[in-house]
Each structure stands twice: as structure tokens, then as C-alpha cells.
GUKEZA-920259 format. One line per 2 residues: number of its first residue (from 1); their letters; for each residue x, y, z of C-alpha. Coordinates in steps of 0.5 Angstrom, whole numbers. Layout:
NUM = a = X/Y/Z  ...
// end
This chain:
1 = mv = 407/-40/-50  411/-46/-54
3 = ef = 408/-51/-57  406/-57/-52
5 = py = 410/-63/-54  408/-70/-56
7 = ps = 411/-74/-50  414/-80/-54
9 = gk = 418/-85/-51  425/-82/-54
11 = gl = 424/-76/-49  427/-69/-51
13 = hi = 432/-68/-56  436/-62/-57
15 = gh = 432/-60/-62  426/-59/-58
17 = cr = 430/-55/-53  432/-49/-58
19 = sy = 425/-47/-58  424/-48/-50
21 = ig = 430/-44/-48  429/-39/-53
23 = ld = 422/-37/-50  424/-38/-43
25 = iv = 429/-33/-44  424/-28/-47
27 = ar = 419/-30/-41  425/-29/-36
29 = kk = 427/-22/-38  419/-20/-39
31 = rm = 418/-22/-31  424/-18/-29
33 = eg = 421/-12/-33  415/-12/-29
35 = fn = 410/-16/-33  406/-21/-30
37 = vl = 408/-27/-35  404/-34/-36
39 = fp = 409/-39/-39  405/-45/-39
41 = mg = 407/-53/-41  403/-59/-42
43 = wd = 402/-65/-46  399/-67/-53
45 = af = 399/-74/-51  393/-77/-55
47 = gl = 395/-80/-62  398/-86/-66
49 = pt = 405/-86/-64  403/-89/-57
51 = en = 398/-93/-60  402/-96/-64
53 = ya = 407/-98/-59  401/-101/-55
55 = vk = 400/-105/-60  407/-107/-61
57 = tg = 408/-108/-53  402/-110/-50
59 = ih = 403/-104/-45  396/-100/-44
61 = pa = 397/-93/-48  395/-89/-41
63 = iv = 401/-93/-38  406/-91/-43
65 = tk = 403/-84/-43  404/-83/-36
67 = kn = 411/-86/-36  413/-81/-42
69 = tv = 410/-75/-39  414/-76/-32
71 = nf = 421/-76/-36  419/-70/-41
73 = kr = 418/-66/-35  424/-68/-31
75 = qq = 428/-66/-37  425/-60/-38
77 = kn = 426/-58/-30  433/-60/-31
79 = lg = 434/-55/-37  432/-49/-32
81 = ls = 426/-48/-36  421/-43/-32
83 = fd = 414/-46/-34  408/-45/-29
85 = ws = 407/-52/-27  401/-51/-23
87 = re = 398/-50/-30  400/-57/-33
89 = in = 395/-60/-38  394/-67/-41
91 = tt = 390/-68/-47  389/-75/-44
93 = dp = 386/-73/-38  378/-74/-37
95 = dy = 378/-67/-34  381/-64/-40
97 = yk = 378/-68/-45  371/-66/-42
99 = wt = 372/-60/-45  374/-62/-52
101 = qw = 368/-66/-52  364/-60/-50
103 = if = 367/-56/-56  364/-62/-61
105 = lq = 357/-61/-58  357/-54/-59
107 = lf = 359/-55/-66  354/-60/-67
109 = kk = 349/-56/-64  351/-50/-69
111 = gl = 351/-55/-75  358/-54/-76
113 = ay = 359/-62/-74  356/-67/-79
115 = ks = 357/-74/-82  359/-75/-89
117 = km = 361/-81/-93  368/-80/-96
119 = pi = 374/-84/-99  379/-85/-94
121 = nw = 386/-88/-94  385/-96/-93
123 = cp = 391/-101/-92  388/-108/-94
125 = sc = 393/-111/-90  393/-108/-83
127 = ki = 385/-107/-84  386/-100/-82
129 = gl = 384/-93/-84  391/-88/-85
131 = an = 392/-81/-84  395/-78/-90
133 = ee = 402/-77/-86  402/-85/-85
135 = vv = 402/-86/-93  409/-86/-96
137 = dg = 409/-87/-104  403/-90/-104
139 = kc = 404/-95/-99  402/-96/-91
141 = er = 408/-93/-87  407/-99/-82
143 = cg = 407/-105/-86  409/-103/-93
145 = ae = 402/-105/-97  399/-102/-103
147 = vt = 394/-97/-100  387/-96/-103
149 = kk = 381/-92/-102  375/-94/-98
151 = ek = 368/-90/-97  367/-89/-90
153 = eq = 362/-85/-86  366/-79/-82
155 = wm = 365/-74/-78  366/-67/-81
157 = lk = 367/-60/-78  365/-54/-83
159 = it = 371/-50/-83  370/-48/-90
161 = ky = 364/-43/-87  370/-39/-84
163 = ae = 374/-39/-90  373/-32/-91
165 = rl = 375/-29/-84  381/-34/-83
167 = id = 384/-30/-89  381/-23/-87
169 = dl = 383/-23/-80  391/-25/-81
171 = sy = 391/-17/-82  390/-17/-74
173 = vd = 396/-21/-73  404/-20/-72
175 = yp = 406/-27/-76  412/-28/-81
177 = rr = 410/-26/-88  411/-33/-90
179 = vk = 406/-36/-85  401/-31/-87
181 = is = 402/-34/-95  402/-41/-93
183 = qk = 395/-40/-89  392/-36/-95
185 = ew = 395/-41/-100  392/-47/-96
187 = ig = 385/-44/-96  386/-42/-103
189 = ks = 381/-37/-105  379/-36/-112
191 = eg = 375/-31/-115  372/-32/-122
193 = ie = 366/-35/-126  363/-42/-127
195 = ie = 362/-43/-134  358/-49/-137
197 = fk = 361/-53/-142  356/-58/-146
199 = ag = 358/-65/-147  352/-68/-151
201 = en = 346/-68/-147  350/-67/-141
203 = ki = 353/-60/-138  360/-60/-135
205 = pv = 361/-54/-130  368/-51/-130
207 = ft = 371/-46/-125  376/-41/-128
209 = tr = 379/-34/-126  381/-33/-133
211 = pd = 375/-33/-137  379/-28/-142
213 = tl = 383/-34/-144  377/-38/-146
215 = fg = 378/-38/-153  385/-41/-152
217 = cs = 381/-47/-149  383/-53/-153
219 = yl = 381/-59/-148  377/-60/-141
221 = vm = 380/-64/-135  376/-68/-130
223 = ap = 377/-71/-123  377/-78/-123
225 = eh = 372/-78/-118  367/-74/-122
227 = pl = 360/-77/-122  359/-75/-130
229 = ie = 364/-81/-131  359/-86/-129
231 = ki = 353/-83/-132  356/-83/-139
233 = kn = 360/-89/-139  356/-93/-144
235 = qi = 358/-87/-149  366/-88/-147
237 = vn = 369/-93/-152  375/-94/-148
239 = yk = 372/-94/-141  376/-100/-139
241 = fi = 382/-96/-139  379/-90/-136
243 = ee = 377/-95/-130  384/-98/-129
245 = yi = 386/-90/-129  381/-89/-124
247 = ek = 383/-95/-119  390/-92/-120
249 = sk = 388/-85/-118  385/-88/-111
251 = kk = 392/-91/-109  395/-84/-109
253 = ve = 394/-79/-103  392/-72/-105
255 = re = 399/-69/-104  402/-74/-109
257 = ri = 397/-72/-114  398/-65/-114
259 = se = 405/-65/-113  409/-60/-118
261 = dk = 415/-65/-118  410/-71/-121
263 = ek = 409/-71/-128  402/-70/-130
265 = tg = 398/-76/-133  391/-77/-136
267 = ve = 387/-81/-140  382/-78/-146
269 = lk = 375/-80/-146  374/-83/-153
271 = gi = 367/-82/-156  365/-76/-153
273 = ka = 367/-69/-154  366/-62/-150
275 = in = 364/-56/-154  367/-49/-152
277 = pv = 361/-44/-151  365/-38/-154
279 = ng = 367/-41/-161  363/-48/-161
281 = re = 369/-51/-162  369/-59/-161
283 = ip = 375/-60/-156  377/-67/-152
285 = if = 376/-69/-145  381/-72/-141
287 = ia = 381/-75/-133  387/-73/-130
289 = dy = 389/-74/-122  392/-67/-121
291 = vl = 385/-65/-122  381/-66/-115
293 = mh = 374/-66/-114  373/-62/-108
295 = yg = 376/-56/-111  372/-52/-115
297 = tg = 367/-56/-120  372/-62/-120
299 = ai = 373/-60/-128  378/-55/-131
301 = ma = 378/-52/-138  385/-53/-140
303 = vp = 389/-47/-144  396/-49/-145
305 = ah = 399/-43/-148  397/-39/-142
307 = dq = 398/-44/-136  404/-48/-135
309 = rd = 401/-54/-132  396/-55/-138
311 = fd = 402/-53/-143  406/-59/-140
313 = fa = 400/-64/-140  398/-61/-148
315 = kr = 406/-63/-150  406/-70/-147
317 = yn = 399/-71/-151  400/-67/-157
319 = la = 394/-63/-156  393/-56/-159
321 = vi = 396/-50/-156  392/-44/-158
323 = kv = 396/-37/-156  390/-32/-154
325 = ik = 394/-27/-150  400/-23/-152
327 = pt = 404/-18/-148  403/-11/-148
329 = et = 410/-9/-149  410/-13/-156
331 = te = 409/-9/-162  406/-15/-166
333 = ta = 399/-12/-169  393/-16/-165
335 = te = 389/-19/-171  386/-26/-172
337 = ns = 392/-30/-174  391/-38/-176
339 = sq = 399/-39/-175  398/-38/-168
341 = li = 395/-45/-167  401/-49/-165
343 = eg = 401/-56/-164  404/-59/-158
345 = ka = 410/-62/-161  412/-55/-164
347 = gv = 418/-52/-161  414/-47/-156
349 = sq = 418/-48/-149  413/-45/-144
351 = ay = 406/-42/-143  405/-34/-142
353 = eg = 401/-33/-136  401/-26/-135
355 = eg = 396/-20/-137  396/-17/-144
357 = il = 392/-16/-151  387/-21/-153
359 = in = 389/-24/-160  385/-30/-164
361 = sg = 379/-28/-159  373/-27/-164
363 = rf = 370/-20/-163  374/-19/-156
365 = tg = 381/-19/-160  385/-13/-159
367 = ik = 382/-12/-152  386/-12/-146
369 = se = 385/-18/-142  383/-15/-135
371 = ra = 377/-12/-139  376/-18/-143
373 = re = 375/-22/-137  369/-17/-135
375 = ki = 366/-17/-143  366/-25/-144
377 = te = 363/-26/-137  358/-21/-138
379 = rl = 356/-24/-145  356/-31/-142
381 = sk = 352/-29/-136  347/-26/-141
383 = rg = 346/-33/-145  346/-37/-138
385 = la = 352/-40/-139  356/-37/-133
387 = kr = 355/-34/-126  360/-31/-122
389 = gv = 363/-35/-116  368/-36/-110
391 = yy = 372/-42/-109  376/-45/-104
393 = kl = 382/-50/-104  380/-51/-96
395 = rd = 375/-57/-95  372/-59/-89
397 = wv = 376/-62/-83  375/-70/-83
399 = fs = 374/-71/-75  374/-78/-74
401 = rq = 379/-84/-73  378/-91/-73
403 = ry = 382/-92/-67  383/-93/-60
405 = wg = 387/-88/-57  383/-81/-58
407 = ep = 378/-77/-55  371/-81/-55
409 = ip = 366/-77/-60  360/-75/-55
411 = mv = 355/-78/-60  350/-84/-60
413 = kc = 346/-87/-66  339/-88/-65
415 = kk = 335/-92/-70  329/-88/-69
417 = cg = 332/-81/-67  339/-81/-71
419 = wv = 345/-78/-69  343/-75/-62
421 = pv = 349/-71/-57  350/-74/-50
423 = pe = 348/-69/-45  353/-64/-43
425 = kd = 352/-66/-35  354/-73/-37
427 = lp = 361/-71/-40  366/-73/-40
429 = ik = 365/-80/-44  371/-83/-41
431 = lp = 375/-88/-46  374/-95/-43
433 = kv = 380/-99/-42  381/-105/-47
435 = ke = 386/-111/-48  386/-110/-56
437 = yk = 388/-104/-59  388/-106/-66
439 = pt = 382/-104/-71  377/-110/-73
441 = ee = 377/-113/-79  372/-109/-82
443 = ge = 377/-103/-80  372/-100/-75
445 = sp = 375/-98/-68  377/-103/-63
447 = lt = 372/-99/-58  366/-103/-62
449 = kv = 368/-109/-59  367/-106/-52
451 = en = 359/-108/-52  358/-105/-45
453 = wv = 360/-99/-47  357/-98/-54
455 = nv = 350/-100/-52  347/-94/-48
457 = kc = 340/-91/-48  338/-86/-53
459 = pk = 338/-79/-49  332/-77/-53
461 = cg = 327/-82/-53  330/-87/-48
463 = gp = 330/-93/-53  336/-97/-55
465 = ak = 342/-94/-58  350/-94/-59
467 = re = 355/-90/-58  360/-87/-63
469 = td = 366/-91/-63  370/-87/-68
471 = vm = 375/-82/-64  377/-75/-65
473 = pn = 384/-74/-69  391/-72/-66
475 = wa = 389/-65/-67  383/-64/-63
477 = gs = 386/-63/-56  391/-58/-59
479 = nw = 386/-53/-62  384/-50/-55
481 = yy = 389/-52/-50  392/-44/-50
483 = lr = 385/-42/-47  385/-48/-41
485 = yc = 392/-45/-39  388/-39/-37
487 = dp = 384/-43/-32  386/-50/-32
489 = qn = 383/-53/-25  376/-50/-27
491 = dk = 370/-56/-27  364/-51/-29
493 = kl = 367/-48/-35  372/-49/-40
495 = as = 375/-43/-37  373/-37/-33
497 = pe = 371/-31/-38  374/-26/-33
499 = ll = 381/-30/-33  380/-30/-41
501 = ky = 379/-23/-41  386/-22/-37
503 = wm = 390/-27/-41  388/-27/-48
505 = pv = 390/-27/-53  397/-30/-53
507 = dw = 402/-25/-54  407/-29/-57
509 = yn = 407/-36/-59  413/-40/-62
511 = gg = 413/-47/-65  416/-50/-71
513 = me = 415/-48/-79  411/-55/-80
515 = ht = 406/-53/-75  404/-46/-78
517 = tl = 399/-48/-83  394/-54/-81
519 = hl = 395/-53/-73  395/-45/-74
521 = ly = 389/-46/-78  385/-51/-74
523 = sr = 386/-47/-68  384/-40/-71
525 = fi = 378/-44/-73  376/-47/-66
527 = yk = 378/-40/-63  373/-36/-67
529 = fl = 368/-41/-66  368/-40/-59
531 = wd = 369/-33/-59  362/-33/-64
533 = ig = 358/-37/-58  361/-32/-53
535 = vv = 365/-37/-49  371/-32/-51
537 = pk = 369/-25/-49  368/-21/-55
539 = lv = 373/-15/-52  379/-21/-53
541 = gp = 378/-20/-60  378/-25/-66
543 = ep = 385/-28/-66  388/-33/-61
545 = yr = 395/-31/-62  398/-24/-63
547 = kr = 404/-26/-65  407/-32/-68
549 = ts = 415/-34/-69  418/-40/-71
551 = hg = 425/-43/-70  430/-47/-74
553 = vi = 431/-54/-73  438/-57/-70
555 = lg = 441/-61/-75  446/-67/-73
557 = eg = 453/-66/-74  455/-65/-81
559 = gi = 449/-62/-83  445/-68/-83
561 = km = 438/-69/-81  437/-72/-74
563 = sk = 434/-79/-74  434/-85/-70
565 = sk = 436/-89/-76  442/-85/-77
567 = gn = 444/-86/-70  445/-78/-69
569 = ii = 440/-76/-64  443/-72/-58
571 = np = 440/-73/-52  440/-67/-47
573 = de = 441/-71/-41  448/-73/-43
575 = iv = 450/-65/-45  447/-63/-38
577 = re = 451/-69/-34  457/-67/-37
579 = yg = 457/-59/-38  451/-57/-34
581 = ad = 444/-54/-36  447/-47/-37
583 = il = 452/-49/-42  447/-52/-46
585 = rl = 443/-46/-46  448/-42/-48
587 = ye = 451/-46/-53  444/-47/-56
589 = mf = 443/-40/-57  450/-38/-59
591 = lg = 449/-44/-65  447/-39/-70
593 = pf = 440/-35/-72  434/-37/-68
595 = kq = 430/-38/-74  435/-42/-79
597 = ai = 437/-49/-79  443/-50/-76
599 = pw = 448/-56/-75  450/-58/-68
601 = nt = 457/-58/-66  459/-62/-60
603 = kg = 466/-58/-60  462/-51/-59
605 = lk = 460/-53/-52  467/-52/-50
607 = ga = 467/-45/-52  461/-44/-48
609 = kk = 464/-47/-42  470/-43/-43
611 = fl = 466/-36/-43  463/-38/-36
613 = ek = 469/-40/-33  472/-34/-35
615 = vw = 466/-30/-32  467/-34/-25
617 = kl = 474/-32/-24  473/-25/-26
619 = ad = 467/-25/-21  471/-28/-16
621 = kt = 476/-23/-16  471/-17/-17
623 = iv = 468/-20/-10  474/-20/-7
625 = fq = 476/-13/-9  470/-10/-7
627 = kn = 470/-13/0  477/-10/1
629 = ri = 475/-3/-3  476/4/0
631 = hc = 469/6/-2  472/14/-2
633 = re = 472/15/-9  477/21/-8
635 = sl = 482/15/-6  482/12/-13
637 = ge = 487/14/-18  485/18/-24
639 = ek = 487/12/-28  482/7/-24
641 = kk = 476/12/-24  477/13/-32
643 = es = 477/5/-33  471/4/-29
645 = qd = 467/9/-33  470/6/-39
647 = lk = 467/-1/-37  461/2/-35
649 = ri = 460/5/-42  461/-1/-45
651 = lq = 456/-5/-40  451/0/-42
653 = kt = 452/-2/-50  452/-9/-48
655 = ik = 445/-8/-44  442/-4/-50
657 = kv = 444/-10/-55  442/-16/-50
659 = se = 435/-13/-49  434/-11/-56
661 = ni = 436/-18/-59  432/-22/-54
663 = ds = 426/-18/-56  428/-20/-64
665 = lk = 430/-27/-62  437/-25/-64
667 = fn = 440/-30/-58  446/-31/-62
669 = ta = 448/-24/-62  446/-23/-55
671 = vs = 451/-28/-53  456/-26/-57
673 = sl = 455/-19/-54  456/-22/-47
675 = me = 462/-25/-49  465/-19/-52
677 = fs = 464/-15/-45  467/-21/-41
679 = nd = 473/-19/-45  473/-12/-44
681 = wa = 472/-14/-36  478/-18/-36
683 = rn = 482/-13/-39  480/-8/-33
685 = ed = 478/-14/-28  478/-9/-22
687 = sl = 474/-3/-25  467/-6/-25
689 = kk = 463/-3/-20  458/-6/-15
691 = ed = 452/-4/-19  455/-5/-26
693 = fk = 457/-12/-23  449/-13/-21
695 = nf = 447/-11/-28  451/-16/-32
697 = lk = 449/-22/-28  442/-19/-29
699 = il = 443/-19/-37  446/-26/-36
701 = sp = 441/-29/-32  436/-31/-37
703 = fa = 441/-35/-41  445/-38/-35
705 = ph = 440/-38/-29  443/-43/-25
707 = fs = 450/-40/-26  448/-33/-25
709 = ee = 444/-34/-18  450/-38/-15
711 = vw = 455/-32/-17  449/-27/-14
713 = ir = 449/-31/-8  456/-31/-7
715 = ag = 457/-23/-8  452/-22/-2
717 = fk = 446/-19/-7  439/-19/-4
719 = si = 433/-23/-6  435/-27/-12
721 = cs = 437/-25/-19  432/-27/-23
723 = ka = 427/-23/-19  431/-17/-20
725 = kw = 429/-11/-24  432/-11/-31
727 = pk = 437/-6/-32  436/0/-37
729 = ye = 441/3/-41  444/10/-40
731 = qk = 443/13/-47  448/19/-45
733 = li = 453/14/-44  452/11/-50
735 = er = 452/17/-54  458/20/-52
737 = et = 462/23/-57  469/20/-55
739 = ii = 471/12/-55  477/9/-52
741 = li = 481/6/-57  486/0/-55
743 = vq = 493/0/-58  496/-7/-59
745 = in = 503/-9/-62  502/-16/-65
747 = gr = 495/-17/-61  498/-15/-54
749 = ir = 495/-9/-51  500/-4/-50
751 = dk = 496/3/-49  490/6/-50
753 = ie = 488/13/-53  481/17/-52
755 = tr = 479/19/-59  473/21/-63
757 = td = 468/15/-65  469/16/-72
759 = ia = 476/16/-72  479/14/-79
761 = ke = 484/8/-80  490/13/-82
763 = ea = 489/18/-77  488/12/-71
765 = ek = 495/10/-74  498/16/-74
767 = ig = 496/18/-67  498/11/-65
769 = ls = 505/11/-67  506/17/-64
771 = le = 505/14/-57  511/14/-53
773 = ki = 509/7/-50  508/4/-57
775 = kk = 515/7/-60  518/3/-55
777 = wt = 516/-3/-59  516/0/-66
779 = dg = 522/4/-66  527/0/-71
781 = kk = 522/-5/-73  518/-6/-80
783 = ik = 511/-6/-79  508/-11/-83
785 = rt = 501/-10/-83  496/-6/-79
787 = if = 489/-8/-77  484/-3/-75
789 = vp = 477/-5/-72  473/2/-72
791 = gr = 471/4/-65  475/-2/-61
793 = li = 482/-3/-63  488/-2/-68
795 = nf = 493/-7/-68  500/-6/-71
797 = vv = 504/-13/-73  511/-12/-73
// end
């Protein structure tokens, strides 16, 4: 499976094609190997780009979506992609989003969907809430206005309830290491203790994974949103500056606040101090926007000597840096030493974040840091100042958008009954047609204006109620689409359990690296929930994707990122029109390693074209030769028999390499092997036997399907090439102890020798120069240099 695309008005570009062609090659090979292959395609068509286009042009999003999907489908068919179009799905189709709504209802029934007030990105000019990706440098991407924060009730999904399983179950899947790391880092599990600091009559709980550094804590930092700030504002003598800083923080999106590249800023809460619970030392309290309220307790203990971020902050604000751990490899005696108290302005360049022996830590001095964590935790716990805990960076999923172009949330609000789910029999709740797509002045969805749609009876009490006018986010339809592919026409169930048992999990899922965090995480969560409630049979297992791979992007010529503004986007239609689909397919796979970003070079298409032209000519000659060929083996000369056997051996190696390279996504070396074989074929053009000719076309077919079928038919072979059985290489031929070494003079073949596979350059040189045919070209001439390619050729430059 490849990630289904968002069908934008621009259509496909060559970057999309890379993933599609690569997995199409895999699917074609698997079919030829006898597997029952499901290789589907659909459209992730709800979302902002189409809605923004509708606002700009006045064309209804449904019309835009239909036009775009027709164009995308045409382009994909032109590329010869072997998708099963009978399974085509579209997230904007009511028959599809009926089940997206049904999933939401199950989440609500199980207590995993709830409504909560939270801050959203707000554009005061456009009067709309913005997704994080729509905020660029603190400004609205659409109009450039400064973005602020606004409290808004939003639907939330309790993905945090699945945090532990989302980490643990990664052991079941074949994902690249960096993908597993990104999943774990986003979830951000931390095991540690919650320590209670006192600030006057107030308590400030702080979560830390390193209680062994507590004696080095020289200040506390709270998130700007921390509720204690409002509570103690009368005690803060510089509250005006605090208030200004809080307002500035509201304008920053989360990724900007926590970015490692951004300089950390903060303001001290003057007039109030915190007390370090292990030594009674008074320490200052700051607010800083790099601390987030939703992670841990919304407050951190800062140990600048042993945390680089804290160190940089302390250096900037001239705060104490107290060294409390020394590396175990040093010989310095672990004793209390007042000289270890260093002002932030001192010449210390970085924090030490490793393990070691405690110093400057009272009764714990001299203890190893790992043991000290337990001892300090034990002591504080007895005093009621600490408790063990596990925290996650992951927070519940915001599942509301104040938009139009999205799945309606199937809930109604009744004054008497509160939030009530729409009965399942009434699904789908269809999105009504509207003329105005802009949110209201208050930032509500334009659906609020459709009164005959909004005003309904409460399903519970029959009294007056109103539909939810928020819609689901872009992610909603893409988190379960792989399940619908198994049974796309089912109007009774999300999918048949029998078909899910047969097809799931997805054996191989390829997509962009940019989707290996959130999309992968969200879809794993939804799948696990459906597995828990029995929609997915237990035998299928707890993970939706058995294997995940990612492709590198294709850059513009010169290695510059493709973009509309740079005018360097390449439309595959133009390439197909000029060169044909198969040349585009071959070149995209030959460009470079599939997993790496590679610059496009239009000139490279000529190399792929030249290769197919060579094969066409060789195929023509082979077809003619085989029609006129005397089928009696004995009538062939010994030399021809030998050449035929040599070419067969080379083909066996090619079959082995191409087969293995397709399975490991090394498409560029697979194409290279095909090209190398064509060179050997050209040197022995009338030596390729009929069966070997067929096998070559079979392994070429996944890369150049149209070309291969045409040659297959011209050769008179039965059925079609893409349905033929994938050839198995003959290990005995590959393992032969001797090879045919080509002997060249100035790059031209003059003779061949049969020799050992491990022949060294010196021996090959000696044998080559002793050959009569070679002596003719070398006698009386000086050999300038000798080029030796082990296992292939030796070339004398005279």
C-alpha cells in the first residue's frame, strides 16, 4: 500500500510518482511470484487546500474534489500503475465517511471522545482557528496577521490512554529504526518522580527523571499558562512584566516554543521564592515559554550544571550553576567543596549530563548517581514530598475544526441531556451544501448558519437540540482507510471480519518520512481501538502495518526543492507525452537510492530511452533469429553453444540480483543490472535462447510493463508477460567456478578467455598478452596502462 494522496488542483508531480512506481514494481513481482496481491488507491480529499480554493473562487469543494480526482486517476493510469480500481475510496464520499462517523460514536461510547476547553491558534483578521501548520513565524499563513491564542471548546480523543501500547507494540513491526525512534520521542515516555517544592503557602509539584541532581537545583521554571501564576499574582512585584510575557507566549506555536534552535527566554517572578526540599535553599522562580503546561506538571526544576538547556538559560540570566555529579573516571575526591558553586558568568562552557558520583549533595555525597536516585526518592517519599510517576509528552488529540470541508461530527447538544450521539441508523450525517465557506465573525464553522440542518430533535428526549457544527480534522479519514480497502462496498459493516482476517495486517506500507510520526501514530491508535472492540478480528494482531518504508523526495534540477514559486515543478504528463511512461518509470527508479533525496535531471531520461531502444533492436534480431533457427542443438557450432551458455549464466545472475533488489527497494541497482545484461546480450546478440529471452522480459516487465508486453506479443509468447511466472535463478550456474573474461584492446573486444572466478590482475594480464589474437594488436606497441575489472574484463590501452 502507498499513502493515498490529497488530490490538489496541481495534479501529480514526479515526486508522487516515485513511491507509486516503486511499490507498483513490488506488487507486479509479487503477483508473478504467485501471491494474491491487493494494491489499492483512493483519495484523502477533505481538508483545507480545497476549502481555501473554494473561498477564493466560489466553486464548491465537492466540484473541485471531483475534478481533481479524475485528473489524478488519469495520470496514475498513464503511468501503468496496477492499482485495483474496483476498491477505489474517497474520504468525502458519504458511503465512506458514514464509517468515519461510526468510529467516532464508538470512541464516544467508550469514553475516549470528550469535549474540553483549550487554547487554539486564532487569526484576528481571518476570524478563524488555525492548525499549527498554518502558522508561520507566529503569523497566519493566509493573511500574514499576528496569530494569538483563544480559548475554545474542542472535541478531544484520548490517545494518551494508549501511550504505553503504542510504544510497546513497536516490537511487533518491521519499521526503520529512525521511524521507531520518532514514534517513541513523540510519545515521550519519562519515568521519574514528582517532587513537591513550596513557595510560601503554595505547593509547586515538579516532575524529574533525575532526582540525584536535586542538590544542584538553583531555580524553578513554570509554563506561562501555569494556574499558580494567577493565584499568586498579588505577591509578584513585577506582575506587569509577567503579564506581557504571557501574552507574547500566546502568540507562539508549540514547535516554536520548544525548538532547540530558539534562544530560551523567561522572566523571574520577583517577590516570591521556592524552597529546595532537600537542603532548604531559597531559589528563584521563572516563567519561560519553553516549558509546556501539558507535559509533566507544567513546572521543572532547573539543574544548570547537568542539563544543557538549563545551563544556557542560567548563563543568560546569571544564575548559580552548582556541580553535584562528577564523572566516575576522574580521580578527584568526592567531598563537599564550596568552590563547586559557580556563577553563571563563569567560564564553564557546557553541562555534564551523564552518570557519576554525587558531590555537594549532603549525606548522599560519594554515592553513585543511579543508587542516589533511589535513596533520594525514598527519603522524600517518607516525608510526603515525592511520589513515583510516569509522564508522556503525548497529549490528547484535538479532533475539532471550525471549518466546512470535513466530516460532520455525529453529535447533538441538548440543553436537558447535554451531548447526545446521533443514532447509528441515522448515519451518515451528510455535509450540507452551502454558498458561504468562510467561518463566522466569532470563528465558528459556516455550518452554524445552516439553520434547517443545525436545529434537530434530541435523540434521547425528543426536545429541541442543535447539531455539532465543528467538523473532523484532515486526519480523520486517513486513519482507517486501509481497513476499508479490504471491503469497500460493504454498507452493513465497516468491513467484513472474514475479509479483514484474510487481508490484514498490511504487509508493506510505503510513504513519506513526514508522515511517519503523526499519521502513523494516529492510525495505529484508531486501529488498536477497533481491535479492542472486536471490529478487527483478534487473530489479525494489534498492529495495522507489518512493514513500513519511506522514499526520499525528488528535488528540482540542481538539488533545489521543487515548488510552484520557483517554477521548477515537473508534471509527469509532459514526460510521458515526450518519452513514454516506461522511460519515466525506469529513470525514476534509476535516479538513485530509493530512500534518499535525489535531484532530477531531465537529460538522464535519454539514458533510459537509449536502453529500451537497444533492447528493442536486440529483441527484433532475436525474434528473427529464433524463427529461422535450426532447432537441432548439434547443428550449432561449439562456439555458439558456449556463448549461449555464457549468456544464460549472466542472465541467472541478473535474475538473482533484480529479484533481491526489488525486495530491498534497491531499484537503481536492479535497473543497472538489466542495463548490464543488455550490454552482454549485445556482444552475443544471436546467443539468447527462447526461454532465456522470455525470462529477461519477465524481470524487465515490472519496470517497463508496456514495452515488455509489446515485445512479448511480437515474439509470439502465450498469455501476457505480467501474468507469467517469475523466473527462479539456477544456483548451480551462478556458482560456477570459471568465468568468461573479456579481453579488450583500447576498449574494443578482441578475445575471451575462460578462467577461474578469483583470477588476479597480474595472472589475467599474463594470459591475455599470450593470446594469438591479442598479440596481433600488441606486438611492437607500448602498453600505456591496463584496466582490470574482476570477473568481467581486462583492457590493454596501447
